[in-house]
VOPAGU-2260 file (C-alpha; in pm, 1 decimal, decimal comma):
REM VOPAGU-2260
SITE   aa  ch    i         X         Y         Z
SITE  MET   A    0   10003,1   12789,5    8464,8
SITE  ILE   A    1   10083,0   12916,8    8814,1
SITE  ASP   A    2   10209,6   12657,0    9059,4
SITE  SER   A    3   10197,2   12667,0    9435,3
SITE  PRO   A    4   10535,4   12631,9    9608,6
SITE  ILE   A    5   10472,9   12263,4    9681,2
SITE  GLU   A    6   10373,2   12195,7    9320,6
SITE  THR   A    7   10694,3   12364,8    9204,4
SITE  ARG   A    8   10899,7   12146,3    9440,7
SITE  VAL   A    9   10723,9   11828,1    9329,4
SITE  ARG   A   10   10760,2   11919,6    8960,2
SITE  THR   A   11   11132,9   11987,3    9014,3
SITE  ALA   A   12   11177,6   11653,5    9191,5
SITE  VAL   A   13   10995,0   11467,4    8913,9
SITE  SER   A   14   11209,6   11638,5    8652,1
SITE  ALA   A   15   11528,4   11551,8    8842,0
SITE  ALA   A   16   11426,5   11185,6    8864,5
SITE  ASN   A   17   11339,7   11175,5    8495,5
SITE  ASP   A   18   11680,8   11327,2    8415,9
SITE  LYS   A   19   11834,4   11010,5    8562,9
SITE  LYS   A   20   11596,7   10779,0    8374,1
SITE  ALA   A   21   11367,4   10688,8    8664,4
SITE  MET   A   22   11117,6   10421,2    8565,7
SITE  ILE   A   23   10745,1   10397,4    8637,3
SITE  LEU   A   24   10727,0   10726,8    8823,8
SITE  ASP   A   25   10403,8   10792,4    9013,2
SITE  VAL   A   26   10292,3   11094,9    9213,4
SITE  LEU   A   27   10025,2   11012,6    9471,4
SITE  ALA   A   28    9824,2   11286,4    9643,5
SITE  VAL   A   29    9808,8   11160,2   10003,2
SITE  THR   A   30    9706,5   11482,2   10176,7
SITE  GLU   A   31    9353,6   11352,4   10251,0
SITE  LEU   A   32    9487,3   11020,1   10384,2
SITE  THR   A   33    9776,0   11114,8   10613,4
SITE  SER   A   34    9927,1   11410,3   10793,4
SITE  ILE   A   35   10287,0   11311,3   10716,0
SITE  ALA   A   36   10295,4   11456,5   10362,6
SITE  ASP   A   37   10088,2   11597,3   10080,1
SITE  TYR   A   38   10248,8   11384,6    9808,4
SITE  PHE   A   39   10439,2   11060,2    9773,2
SITE  ILE   A   40   10658,3   11033,8    9466,1
SITE  ILE   A   41   10749,4   10674,4    9386,7
SITE  CYS   A   42   10985,1   10557,1    9114,2
SITE  SER   A   43   11192,6   10257,0    9018,6
SITE  ALA   A   44   11556,2   10215,8    8925,1
SITE  SER   A   45   11722,9    9926,9    8746,4
SITE  SER   A   46   12003,1    9902,8    9005,1
SITE  GLU   A   47   12113,1   10029,7    9344,8
SITE  ARG   A   48   12362,1   10257,1    9169,7
SITE  GLN   A   49   12087,1   10413,5    8957,2
SITE  ALA   A   50   11863,4   10449,2    9265,3
SITE  GLN   A   51   12140,6   10644,9    9435,5
SITE  ALA   A   52   12193,5   10861,6    9125,6
SITE  ILE   A   53   11821,4   10942,8    9110,7
SITE  ALA   A   54   11803,3   11031,3    9482,0
SITE  ASP   A   55   12121,0   11239,9    9461,5
SITE  ASN   A   56   11992,8   11431,4    9158,4
SITE  VAL   A   57   11658,9   11504,3    9327,7
SITE  VAL   A   58   11837,1   11638,4    9637,0
SITE  ASP   A   59   12088,7   11837,6    9431,5
SITE  LYS   A   60   11832,7   11991,7    9194,2
SITE  LEU   A   61   11598,3   12100,9    9474,8
SITE  GLN   A   62   11892,4   12252,7    9661,2
SITE  GLU   A   63   12037,0   12430,6    9356,3
SITE  GLU   A   64   11713,8   12556,7    9199,5
SITE  LEU   A   65   11488,6   12615,2    9500,2
SITE  SER   A   66   11721,7   12619,4    9803,8
SITE  VAL   A   67   11527,3   12327,6    9952,6
SITE  LYS   A   68   11706,0   12064,2   10159,6
SITE  PRO   A   69   11560,9   11730,4   10266,7
SITE  ARG   A   70   11463,7   11681,7   10629,0
SITE  LEU   A   71   11575,2   11319,6   10617,1
SITE  VAL   A   72   11742,3   11076,6   10377,2
SITE  GLU   A   73   11731,2   10705,1   10459,3
SITE  GLY   A   74   11828,1   10384,0   10284,4
SITE  THR   A   75   12125,4   10500,5   10082,0
SITE  MET   A   76   12312,0   10187,3   10184,2
SITE  PRO   A   77   12248,6    9946,3   10024,1
SITE  GLY   A   78   12010,8   10158,7    9815,0
SITE  ARG   A   79   11723,2    9924,3    9738,3
SITE  TRP   A   80   11473,4   10172,0    9890,8
SITE  ILE   A   81   11587,8   10528,6    9932,9
SITE  LEU   A   82   11347,2   10762,5   10110,8
SITE  VAL   A   83   11399,3   11137,9   10084,3
SITE  ASP   A   84   11166,9   11337,3   10309,6
SITE  PHE   A   85   11115,0   11699,4   10207,8
SITE  GLY   A   86   10838,3   11758,7   10462,5
SITE  ASP   A   87   10543,3   11825,5   10233,3
SITE  PHE   A   88   10639,3   11541,9   10000,1
SITE  ILE   A   89   10832,8   11220,0   10033,5
SITE  PHE   A   90   11034,3   11081,0    9745,8
SITE  HIS   A   91   11076,1   10701,1    9732,0
SITE  VAL   A   92   11328,9   10540,2    9496,6
SITE  PHE   A   93   11313,3   10161,4    9473,6
SITE  THR   A   94   11496,0    9895,0    9285,5
SITE  GLU   A   95   11235,7    9709,8    9078,6
SITE  ASP   A   96   11219,3    9396,6    9297,6
SITE  CYS   A   97   11202,6    9598,6    9618,4
SITE  ARG   A   98   10919,3    9811,6    9480,3
SITE  ARG   A   99   10717,6    9501,8    9392,2
SITE  PHE   A  100   10780,3    9356,4    9738,2
SITE  TYR   A  101   10669,1    9663,0    9938,4
SITE  GLY   A  102   10389,7    9772,8    9703,4
SITE  LEU   A  103   10338,0   10128,7    9828,6
SITE  GLU   A  104   10085,9   10186,6    9551,7
SITE  ARG   A  105    9874,3    9906,1    9699,8
SITE  LEU   A  106    9913,4   10038,6   10054,9
SITE  TRP   A  107    9811,1   10388,2    9943,0
SITE  GLY   A  108    9557,8   10265,0    9686,7
SITE  ASP   A  109    9299,7   10527,0    9790,1
SITE  ALA   A  110    9537,4   10811,6    9701,4
SITE  PRO   A  111    9470,2   10978,5    9366,7
SITE  ASN   A  112    9749,2   10929,5    9114,5
SITE  VAL   A  113    9826,0   11283,8    8995,0
SITE  THR   A  114   10138,5   11204,5    8794,3
SITE  ALA   A  115   10002,5   11369,6    8479,8
SITE  GLU   A  116    9982,0   11703,8    8660,8
SITE  PHE   A  117   10356,6   11702,7    8725,0
SITE  SER   A  118   10522,3   11551,2    8421,2
SITE  GLU   A  119   10420,9   11502,1    8061,3
SITE  GLU   A  120   10693,9   11238,7    8027,0
SITE  ALA   A  121   10580,0   11049,1    8335,5
SITE  ALA   A  122   10220,3   11061,3    8217,8
SITE  GLN   A  123   10292,7   10861,5    7902,2
SITE  PRO   A  124   10132,6   10516,6    7897,6
SITE  ARG   A  125   10368,2   10265,4    8056,1
SITE  ASN   A  126   10321,2   10014,2    7777,8
SITE  ALA   A  127   10327,8   10263,8    7491,2
SITE  ALA   A  128   10645,1   10113,3    7346,9
SITE  LYS   A  129   10483,5    9769,5    7338,0
SITE  ARG   A  130   10184,3    9878,5    7129,8
SITE  SER   A  131   10200,1    9866,7    6752,9
């Protein structure tokens, strides 16, 4: 499979988040809905410390592997919603309660969820462990 540069960046970011045990990771294709980005990546963390670790790993991995730096990083203190803007995609890391409160998936409900295209792990059913 041949990826475009943006797909490579998004796949790298998803992998970096999964390396730090990001929860409920979604990739939304927002290119048809807004001019600010092509993709929103949204994930949850169990704590502010984990949210920071996820955001740091995404930034570090994109820098190390692809020489890509974020345009903007916001929300690192206190870390309930960290936004990392890479230009063509925006990575959002939320604590679980903050994610429920802001509900970006509801706000961008018309955006196709393309998570499966970027991560086999992220594409697993969310309740797979609960099924017998």
